[in-house]
N, C-alpha and C positions, 0 to 999 in steps of 0.2 A: 649083195658087196662080196667081191673074191677076197677066202680068207687066203692068209700064209703063216708059215709058221714063224714064229720070232724068234732071235739067236738066245740059247740058251745060259747066254754071259749076261746078259740083262737082267732077268728074272732070280738067277745068285745071287748077282749086285745088289738088287731094293733088298732080297732075303734078309742077305747079310748083314745088312744098311739097319736094316731094322730087328734081327736078333741083336745087334752089336749097340746099338743106340749110335749110331753112323749114320751119318747124311750122305748120297752120291748125288753128282752133278753130272746131268748129261747136256754135253751142245749139239742140237739136232739140225743140222746142212739140211735147206728147202723149203720152197712158197709152203707145203701140206705139213709143217712139220707140228700148227696146230694141231692135228686128227691126231697123232702121236700121242700127245698129251693124256688124253683119254683113255690109249694103251698102259701108260706108263702108270696115271691113277690109279684106273684097275688092276693093277700088279700092286701098288701099296697098300691099296684097300683090304686084297688077299692076304698080305702077308702081315697088315695090323692087328692085333685081336682090341680095337675098342672099334670107338664112334668111325664113320669116316673123315676122312682128314681135309679136314678145309682147306683151302688152294687161295694162293696172294697172287691174280693178275696182273702184272705191272708193266706199261705202255706209255707210248709217248701223248700223242692227240689220237689217232686212230684207232679201236681196236679192231676193226675187220670183220666186225658182226654182231649181233644184236643181245644185250647183256640184264637183256627184260626177264626177268629169271617168275616172276610170279606168273607174264601171261604164260611161257613156256610150259609151267607146272599147270593152269587153266588147260590149256591145248593136251596136254598129258592125262590129264586127269579123265576130261572125254572120251579120250582114246580108250583107255582101261573099261570104265563104264562102259561104252559101245562095243567093247570085243576086239576092235582093230588094232589094237598095238600089237607088231610085229617084229619082235628086236632085233630080225634076220635083212629086214627091207628096211626099217626107219634108221636117218642119220646117228650116227654112235655120237656123235661132238651133241649134237641139237639136247639125246636123251643127257649125257655131262653136265650138259650147261644148267638144264631143268631141275635136275636130280642132288647136286653139288653146290655148297655152301663156299661162294665166290668169291673174294673181296679183289675188286677192280678196283687201281688206285694210278691216278696220274705218277711220273718221276718227278716232277715237281714238287708232288705234295707224301713224296714218301717221307716225311719229317713226322710224317701222323698217325706210323703203325711203329714208332721206337718202342720197347715192352712188350708187344703183342708177340702172337707164335703162332707157327703156323707148318701144318702139316706137308705143303709145294710151294713150290715157289715159282710161277714163270715169267721168266724177264723177255721181250719182247723189242721191235725196235733195236735192233744194237747201233745204229750211229747215235742214237741219243745217252749213251752207257757212260757213265766217268766213275774212275774210281771213286766215289764219296757215295754213288747210286748202290754200284757193285756189293759195297763193304754193308752196306745198311739195311740193302733187300735181305741180303745171302743169310745176315747173322740173323733174320726171323725163324730161318725154318727150324724145327725142333730135331732132337737125333732118332735118326729112321726117317727123315724126308727125304725129298728129292728137291732138286732145283736142275729146272731147264731153261737153259739162254737159247731162243728160239734164231735161226739163221735164214739167209734166205738163199735160194738158190746160187749155185758158182759152181765151176772147175776144179776147182785150188782153194784151199786155204790161205797162200800166200796172197791170191785176193785181198782179204783185209789188212794185208801190213797196209798197202798204199790205200785203201778208206777212206774218203774223207769224214770224220766224226764233225757232230755237233759244234761240241764245244770249239771245235776250232776256231771259230769265229771270233773269238773272247780274244787271241791272238793274233790276228789281221792286222798291221797297219800301215799308213801309206806307204813307208819305209821298207817294211819288211812283210810280203803278201806272202811269202812262202812258208807254210806249216809243216815243220816234217812230223806225222806221225811216229813215232819210235815205243806206243805204246801197244798196239796191236801186234807187233810181232812178237814182244816180250808175253803178251797174254797166250796168246795162240802155243808158245813154245814152254809155258808156264805148264798146259794142262799136260802134258805127258807125263810131267812130277807128281800129279796128284794119283793116287793109288785109287781112289774110288771113283773117278772120271771116266765114263764113257762118249765118246764123238762119235755121234753116228749120223745117218742120213734120212732122210726123210721117210725112208722104205725099215729104217731098223737095222738097216746093215751098219756095223762096226767098221770103222775107218782106224785106218795101220796106226795111226799117232795114239791111242789110247789102250791101255791092258787092263786086266778087271782086279777088284780090290782085294784087300790080302783081313785079312781075322785080325780082331783086336779084341782082345778082352777086357771088359767094361769093370771100373772099379768103383764101388758105391761111394755115395759123397758124404765127408765129415764139417769139409771146413762150413757148409751152410748150418748146421746146426751149430758151430760153433759163435757164428756171427750174430744168429738171436738169441741165444744165449748172451752173450754180449750187449746189446737191446734189452734184454729183459733186465740185466743186472745195471743199467744207466734206469732205467724205469723205479723197478724198484728203491734205489737213493732219494728219487726226488728233488736232486738238486738241479735247480730251473738256468743254470748257467753250464751245462756239460755239452758237449758234441758230441755225438757219433761217426764219423766218416768211414761208410765205406767202400772202398774202392774196390774192381774187379774190370777184368775185359766181360766183352757181351758173354751173353749166357752160362752166366756163373752163379744165376741164382737172385740176383740182388732185393728185384723186386718183391720176390718169395718170401727173402728173409724181414724185407719189411714190411710184408701182409702180414704173418707170422705176428710178428712186431707189437704192431698196430693193435691185433686183438687182443693180446696180453698188456697193453697197454688201459684197455676197454676193464679188461677184467681187474687194472690194479685201481682201478675209481677216475681215471681221467674222464675230464668233461670234456674240455673244449679241444680238438683234433684236428689240424689241418694240414692237408694235403697238397702238395702243387707238383707237377709237372709239365710242359712247355703246352703240352694237350691232354686233356682229358682221356680220350682214344690211348694213350702211352701208360692208364694205368690200369688196365684190363686184367693186364696178370697180378696186380699188385691187390685191388679188390677179391679180385676170385679167390687169392690165399686169406684175404680176412674173414672170407665166407666161410675158407674151411677152417680156417682157426675159432671161429662162434660155434661150427659144427663142435669140435672138440672141446668147447665146454660148453655141449645142451644148448647155444643158444638157438631158438626155435624163430624162423622169418614169421612174421606178422605178431608174432606171440609178445617176440622180446626186441623185435627191429624189425627196420621198415627200409625200402632200397628206394630212392630217388633217382633218376634216371633223366639225362637231359633231353629237353626236345628239340633243341638243334640241332638240322639236321647234320652239318658238319662233323657234331662231334658220335654220327654212329649210333647213338640210345647211348654215350656211355654212360657211365654211372658217376654221380657228383655227389653223393649227400647219402650218409647212415645216419640211420635215428636211432640209435638205441636208450629204452625205457625199461630197462629188467630190474634194477634196482633204484636208479635216479636217471636224469633225462641225463644221455651222454649222446654227444654228435664227433660224426666224423664229416668234413665238408672238406671237399678241393676248394681252391682259391688258383688265380690267375699268376704268375709269379710275380707281377707287375702289381700286385693288389697287396703289398707288406702292409699298408696304414689299417688294414681291418684283421691286424693279427693282434691287440690289443688285450682281449681276453683268452690268449693262447697259452695252454700249458705244454703240447708239443706238437713243433712241427715237422713233417716231415717232405722233405724235398728227394724226391723219384727224379734218375737223367738230370746230375744237378750240372753235366758237363756240356748238355746242351743250352745252356738258359746262359744268359748274359753275366758275364762274371759281376756288375753291378748291380743288379738285381739279387743275384744267392747271396751277396753281401748284407740288401736293406732286409731279407728276408731273419738274416741271423739278429736274435734280441734277447730278452730276459725268460729267456722258457730254454725248456729241453727243446733237442734240435737231433733229427735223424738225416742225414743226406748220402747217398748213393750216387757213385759217380763212375764213367768208364774215363778208366785213363790211359790204357793204350787200344786206341782205335779212331774212328773216322769223325768222329760227333769235334765239332770246329775248336772247341774251349776246355778239352780234357785235360790239356798238358796245359795250361794257360791256368786252369781251377786248381790241378794240382802240386802247381809248382807256385802259386800267389797265395792264395787264400790258404789252402792246408798249411804253409809256412807260415802267414800271419797269425794261424788259428796254434800253432806250435810254440809261436814267442811269445803269445797270450797267456796258453800253458804254464809256460815257462817262468813267465814272470806269475803265478801265480802260488808260485813253489817259493818265493822268496821268505828268507824268514827276520821278523820281526823283531828287530830291536828299539834301544830309545831315540835313536838317532834316525830311522828309517821309518818309524812311525808311522807318522803320517804321509809319506809318499807312497809308504808298504801299502798303506788300507786304503788308500785311493785305489792304486793297480788292482786291489783286489775287488773292486767292485764292479771293476769292469773286463777283467779278464775272465776266462773260459775254458773248463776244463777238458781237454782233446780226449779222446778214444777213437786209437784208429783200429780197423778191422779190414783183412785184405780178404780176397776169394781166392783159389786159385783152380778148382775142382767143378769140370764143367757140370750143369743140373739138365739145358737142354740138348745137351746133347753129350756123347761118351768123350771118356778122357782120351787124350791121340786122335781122336777127329782128325781126317786125312784132310777136309773140305777145308776146316781150321786149319790146318799148315799150311795147303792150299793159296788157300786167300791172304793167310799172311805172309809168307813170303812175296806173292804176287805185288801186297802192297806195303809193303815191307814194315807191317804193322805192330811187328812184336822184337822191336830194337831194346827191348826194357832191360829180357831178362838175361843176362852177360855179367862177366866180372869187371873190378874197377883195374887201370892202371897201377900196378905198382913199381913201375922202376923209377928212376929221376927224372926231370924234366931238363932241356937242352937250353941252350941260350940262345936267342928270339933271333937273334943277327944271325946264327949257322942256319937257320929253318929256309925252307928254299919254296918257291913258288909255281904249281905246273898246271898248265892246264890238260882238262881234262874231256877225251873225247867223248862226246855222249852217244853217237854210234856205237861203238864198242861198249859203251859203259851197260847201254842197256839191250845186249844183243842175250843174252842170257845165256852167255858162258862162262862155267861155273868159276872162275877167279874174278871172272868182273863182277855177280853175284856176290860173293866176297867184299870186295871193294863198294861198292853198292849200300850192299846194309852197313859197312863202318862213316858213309856216308849219310847215308837217315839217321844213322844213331848220334853220330852230332847233332842235326838238325832237330829232334827230339830231346838234346837234352841228358842223352844217356850215357850207361859205362858200358864197354867192350874190351875183349880181352886185349892183352898188351902183347906185340909182337912189332919186328922192328923190319924194316923206321917205316916211323908210327905216323897216322894223320889225325896232325893237332889241329886244325883247322880247316872250315870249308867255304868259299867266298861261291856264291852265285850270281852273273853280274846277266844284266837285262838290256840290248841294246835300242835306243828310245831316238825320238829325235829325224831332224834330216825330210821336215812336213815342206809342204811348199808352202811361199808366200799368199797365194791362191784360195791353198784351201783353207788356210789359218784364216782368213777373210771371212770367206765364207760363215765360217764355224762364230767367228765372233760376232760379227751384223745378225746372225740366226737365234745367239746364246746358245747353243750346240752342240755338242763336242764329240769326237769318235772315240770308237773301243780303243786301248791301248795308248799308250807313251801316257803315261801317269804323269807324268813331271812336267813337260811340254804341254800340255793340255791345262794339267793346273795353272804355272806360270805365264802363258801367256794370257788366260781371262783375268787372271786376278791382279794381272800387272797392265791389262790390255795392251801388251807390248806384240806385236805381229811378228820380230824379227827371232822373238827366242826360240820359236818353234821350227826356225829353220839350223840349229846348232844342232852339234853329233851330241849325244850323252852316255854314261853309262848307267843303270841305274840298280845300287847293290841290293837285290832281292831280299838272300836272307844270308848272313855271318855267321855262325858257329862255331867255339871252342868248346875244345873237351872243358867240361865242368871240372873236373882236377887239375885243370891248368890256367883255369877261368882266373883276371887278373893280372897275369906274368906280360903283358904285352905279345902275345900271338897274336892276337886279332890286331892290334895296330901295325905288325910288321907284317899283315898280311895287303892290306890296306896302305901301307907305305911300299911293296911289292908290285901293288897292283896300279897305283899309281907312276911310277916309275916304268912299267910296262907301257902305260895308253902314252908314256911322254915322251916312248923312241926311245927311251935309256938303255931299251931292252936289244939291240939291233940282231936283226936273224944274218946268220955269219954262215948259212948253210950254203952253198952252191950251187945244187937244186933245192924251189922251193919242195914244202911239203904236198906230195897227192891229196886233191881235197877226193874223200868218201866215195863210195861206189851209192849212187842211189839204188833205192830199193826197187828192183825192175819188175813191172808190170805184167801181171802174169795173162797170156794171152789163153785164148780159148781150146787151142789147139793142143794145151799139153794134158801132161796125164791128166789120168783123171782122178775123183777121191779116193776110190778104191784102192789105184798102187799108189798114192803119191806118197813118199818120206820127208817130212817137215823136220827139220836139221837147222839149227844155229848157223850165221853166217860165218865164214873162214875169213876172207879179201879183205879184212875189217884194218883198221890205222892203230897203231899203239894206245894203247888208254890213255899213257900220260906221257907229255909231249912241255920238255924247258921253255924256259917264256924265250931263250934267245933261240930257238928253233920251230916259230911260229911269228910270220909276219902279227902284228898288233893294227887293230884296228881306229882310225882315225876319230878321236873325239878330241870335243873341247872341253868337257868335264865331266864330273863325276859325280852323283845323287843320291840320296838315299830318301824312302818314307818310310815311318814306323811311327809307332804308340809311343806318346812322348811319358818318359820317367824316368828321374832324375840321375838315374844310373846310366840309360841307353846314353842322354843328352850329355852328361860327361864321356864318355867314349867318343862319338862323334863331335865335341867340340878339339877332343885331345888329336882327334886324328885329321884335324884341318875343318873343318865343315860349317860351312854358318847358314846358319836359319833365315830361310823365306817367306813359311809361309808356317800358320800354323792353323789346322780347323776349328771353325768357332765351335761345332758342335761336336758332343765325346760319340765314339763309335759304341755301334749299339751293345756289339756282343762285349770289347775290354772295356766298355769307360772310358777308354783315353782317347786321346786327342791327337789326330794325325798330325805331324811333323813333315816337313821337306826341308832340306839341310843340300847344300851345294856346297862345290870345291872345283876353284877353275884349276884346269891343266895348264901348264907352261904361262903360267901368271908373268912371271919376269922379264917374256918377252915380248909384250903389251906394253905401249907408253905411254898412251893415257888412260883417265882413270878408268878402271876395271866398271865393268856394267853387274858383275856383284856388289861392289860396294852401292850401286843404286839401290838395286834393288833391297840391300840389308837397310838401308837407312830409310825407305817406304815403307818396309816389315816395321821398322821400331817405330816409328810414327802411327804408324797403326794399332802395334801390338799398344802401346802405353795408353791411347786413346780405350781401346778393351780390356784393358784391367780392371775400369769398375763395371764390367757386363760382364763377358760370358767366362771368362777367367778369372774372376773376382774366387771362384773355389780356389785358386793356384795357391797354395804356400809361401809366401814373401820371400825365401829361397831360391824357391826354384822358377819366378817368375822371375829375381834379379840373376839368376843363371843365364835365361835368356840372354837378358840386357848386356850380360859384360860377356864382350867376346874382342880376344885380342888376335882372331884371325883374319881382322880385316886390317891390312896396312895401312900407315899415316900421309897422308898423303905428303908430295915437295912442297908445297905452301906451308902448311901446317910445320914441317920439318924448318926451315930456314924460319917462318914465322911463328912462334911458339904462343902469339896470342890472335895469330890469323883466325878471324870467325869464329873464336873459342870463348867468348865474351858477349855479355850483354851489353847494348849501348845505352845512352840515357834519356835516347827516345823510343829505343823500344820498354826501357823501366817505363817513362812515365805513359807509354800505351796501355801499360797492362794497370800499373796502379797510380792512386793519387797521391797526395802527399800525407792525407791523415790514414793511408793504409800502411804509408812505410813508419810513419809515428806508430800504430799498433802495435806493428812490430818490433819497434827499437822499445817500447816499454813492457811487452813477452818478455824478453831478452832479457830486461833485468831485473825479472820475477816479481811486477810490478800488479800484472795484470793475469788471470786466469787462462787458459789454452783455447779455451772456445771463443775469448773475442779476435782471435785469429784463423779459425778453422777453414775460413771460406777462403784464406788466400796460400794456402799449403798446397789444391790440385793445381796452383797455375806454377810457384814455386820447384813444385815436384817434377809437372813434364821440363821445364825448362831445366834443372840438375841432371834427369836422363837423357836429354838430347843433346847434352854437353855446350850448354848454353849456358853456364855458370862458372865460366874461366877454370881455376885452377884450383876449385874447392872440390878437398879429400877428405871423404869417408868411410869410419868402418867400416864392416861388411855388415856390423849390426847394425849402426846407425843407417846403413843402405834400405834396410832389409824392412826397415822400422819407416822411416820416410815413404818408400814404396807402397807398405801397407795402410797408411793413415791414409797419405796422397794421391794417389792411382787405384785403390781395394777400395778407401773409404771403409777399412773398417774399424771396428772401435777396441779400445784398448784390451776387453777383455780377451777378446779374439786373439789380439796379435802377445797377450799377454800368454796364451797356451799355445797357439805356435810357437813363439822365439824361444820359449819358456824360458821367460824374465819375469821379474815382477815388475808389477805396474809402474812403482816408484823409479825402479830403473831405468825402465821406459822412459816416465818424463824428461827426466835429465838428461837424457842422449837426445830427443827432443829440442830440449833446451839449448842442449848445445849447437843442432842444427842450425836452427834459428839465430843463434847467435853469429855461427857464420854467416848465413845469410844476408845479415844487417851489416855484417862487418861489407860485407863484399858491395852493398848496395851500395856504401855509403862510399867508399872507395871509385865505385863508378861516376857517381855523383862529382867527386873533388874533384877527378882527374877532366870531367867535364866543364867544369870552373876553372880551373886551374888554364886548361886550355884555349880558354876562352877570355882571358885574363891576357894572355899571353899575345894573343892573336892582336887583341887591339892593342896593345905597347907597341906592338911591330910595328903598327898601322902608322900610329903618331912619332915613332922616332925615326921612321923613312926618311933621306933626305931626296927632293925634288932633282926630277931625274931633266926638268927641260931648263932653258937658260932664262936669262929676265927679257931678251930680244923677243924669244918665241912666245913667250907667253903673253905679253903683251900684243904683239900679234893676233894673235887667236882672241884676247878678248878683244880686239878690234873689231874682227869678221864677227863676234858675236854680237855687238852691240850692234852693226850694219846691219847684220841680218833683221836682228829686234827691228830697227826701226824701218825699214822696208816692208814689214809685217805689218808695220801701226799706219804707214803711208794707205797700202791695198786697202787694210779696211776703212779709213776714212772716202777712197776713192770707191766705197761699195754702199756709203751708206746714202739715204735720201737725205739732200740738205735745205730743199724747199722753204721749209716752214718754219727757215731761220731766215728769212729772205726780210729786209725792211725796205717798208712799203715809201712814197711820197717823194717828190721832189724837192731841186733845191729852195724854192720861192717856199715851199711849204714849210721846210724847213725853219727860215730864218723866220717866217712870223712866230712860230708855234717858240722861239729862242727867245726873241724879244717881248714878246707877252710874257711867258715866265720868268725871266728875270737871272739874277743870278743865283739866288738861294736856294733856287728849285732844283732838288735831283729830281724828281720823277717828273716828265713830257707823256703827254700823249698824243697819237697822230689820226687822222681815221682813216680806216678802212676799205678800201673799194668795194669787198666781198663782206656781207656779211658770217659769221660763222656758223658751223651745222651743230644743230642739239645733239652734244655728245651723251651716249647712253650710259646710263647710272653703275653702268659693270665695268667687272676687269682692271687694268693699271688707269685708263684714263680714268677713271672716277677716283682713283687717289691722289692721281698727277693736279686733278679742277681741286681737293680740299686744300691739297699741299701749296696752291696758288692763291685761294684767298688767305691764308694763314700769312701767305711773306704781305702782300695787303696790308694785313692789319696793322702788322709788325711796321712800317714805311710809315703809313701813317701816324703811328705815335711819334717816331723819330721826327716828321715834319713838326707835329701839335708841339714840340719839347723847344723844336728851335724857332 
């Protein structure tokens, strides 16, 4: 193998990093970059005065080489035993793989390495990298370590500007296929600002973009010791309702401080200690420092404690249990964050990496025991800001309530608050323990990903009127060009996004709105997706609404979704956010016409670099200069045509109030809560140019359908909502009243008698009336309350008006099916007062039902009277002619019936001679005579109507004989 001299600056950079405990960053360009990893690791091993550094190797799918370390080790041992090992001839990469402790990890499994520390990190498959993955992996490298990013062979670094990343597929929609990648350009340009970063090729030649590292003297850490002392102080107090919250950035020693504190808790006699984290892999450092604490306490393994490791291969033999039996039986047990029910006998619960655990699970882990909680507040974890803003704020309020003074007046309420309140102690770490303070890689990563937007001063000037503020369009190409001025502006925007504070300078940025264009999906695509039950990525609101309402036309509308809106925390609640939304709506409604004679030129696209351009060793990478202005007035840019504005957010009372004030209407509420925040996603819409539409707007139809569904689901998924929140969702003044309802106030707004009788029988109404008179208990009518409440909230109860407390009570009992005990706590009213409010509601309902019935009877009587008193409209002659025509028609019908009948059975037999003979013999007083028939009558069957006729005939003959005998 050919040997060559390596640039001395690479060795100097690594040695300086080890000496000053600062990390070094290498970007290797070329397909043979993995071979240079061996050389860099060899330099690092020689520079460190400890064991061979372990390596974290992250990749997307295919590693490109075999990672079977045991097989390689057996082959290497065979060569050593046989004496055939030749270091000069054998592949150094094969020896490196066999002799080094390497942790291979897929990018989609990097959450398992949180809390671990490595000496070297290798990132390959650059197209799969995201800012989240970059921060998560780089922050695991200790001080003096190396971060290596492998790139494929290219002739120019500018080729990365137009490189298609894997994450781009998430943002492509049918109407917006082109994704502009701006992060790669900013990433490459930022490498020049990192003092300990070198960009090299696969022959270890340094490229012109790089410069060598500077020396920074490290400062010994002290804040970790203070944190451990605070933990020990809480342990020694043994008050089981205290919470110690430790917040810091990455690599500040949170896990180490927790580990030493747990060892101290064991020394203080705590028996049941539970440790939780997103994965047991994240607790490697914590258990390592527990055992260091045991060494300081002179505990010996196997004699005083034993270690239990997980047998699950996914957990990589992580420690899950420590049994201590020196003085008495003590246990340190790992539990999953979702297993909060197992904490019944806990004395101490330690939550590590709390920012990566869903917020509802963290709340469930708090209980009547001592809680230690460590969280990363500025960084990449999904709920870091959510944890610090929501959970810690709630703990602060409870801690303030616990310090209320007891008096005779508030003794009962204060005692109840004291029993449920928790004491909160907050500790923060600023000095890094994983790497030295002022680490250049940390500063580069914070600046690139805007992670360090928190440590800036607050605004101290006055606040302008919202009406005097303007809204500007931000050009994203200029925003991410890595120019000095645009970087300052970007940091301010990100500071607002993470609800932080920054230094005041006029003119001030008070609010930021980020809008995403959605919709304009073809009708064919929507029908295909709805028929298959699938939906494409992107276009959140169109696909969700089309699926929920099975409406194929909504996806064809063009809309704008407000992704994020942030207002400076010192100026929140003053109307700046509402002003920004108002200006945004006016802009998309065309009320800011573009007055420029020449349209604003589109920014030049990033040019694709050809292979004939300057090579890597001569290329100079600088920010682009021919860029449009960063800010544009709304009148200087043509607005897109939009049909609606929408927003999707996690439902909270405060946010619902804000969006309702802005004129948005809820149309969708997710039935299952979000896994991270525990909030239900809510979609709200607002029509643009609503005054121009003459027919009933589609938003009104969506709202009515949503209201009907929401009422049905209040007893199921939404039964946990507070009555005030559910009532706030149902009460919506942004839906305009229809013209028919304005002209006829009672139009379709009150129940009819037919609907009332279909829902209730008379005995039901009797029960209601008895309860309204306080003659029966309320349990007698509880079966009817859900139906009545549904009618009321569907606006079918006419002009019944209820107070806010009555409406909340009616909703809680009738639709959420809550007991009086629950409502007593949620509404903060005694049960006697609730029953009085409920009785008044039923009185109003009974009064309405009686009015409906009385009106129906009155209308019926009035209709009958009108028919009697109405004069005839026909004359006498017309009436007689009409009656004659009816008689003639009936006569004709009877004659036709006679003609159709068979009358042969009524024919009289015999001639005149026979009749004369019979009459002469009979005499004058004879009433019955008989004539001889020519044919004998057939024997009739003894069934059917003929048999009845025969019996009737004999009865008549008997009566006639009796008359003859009398005469």
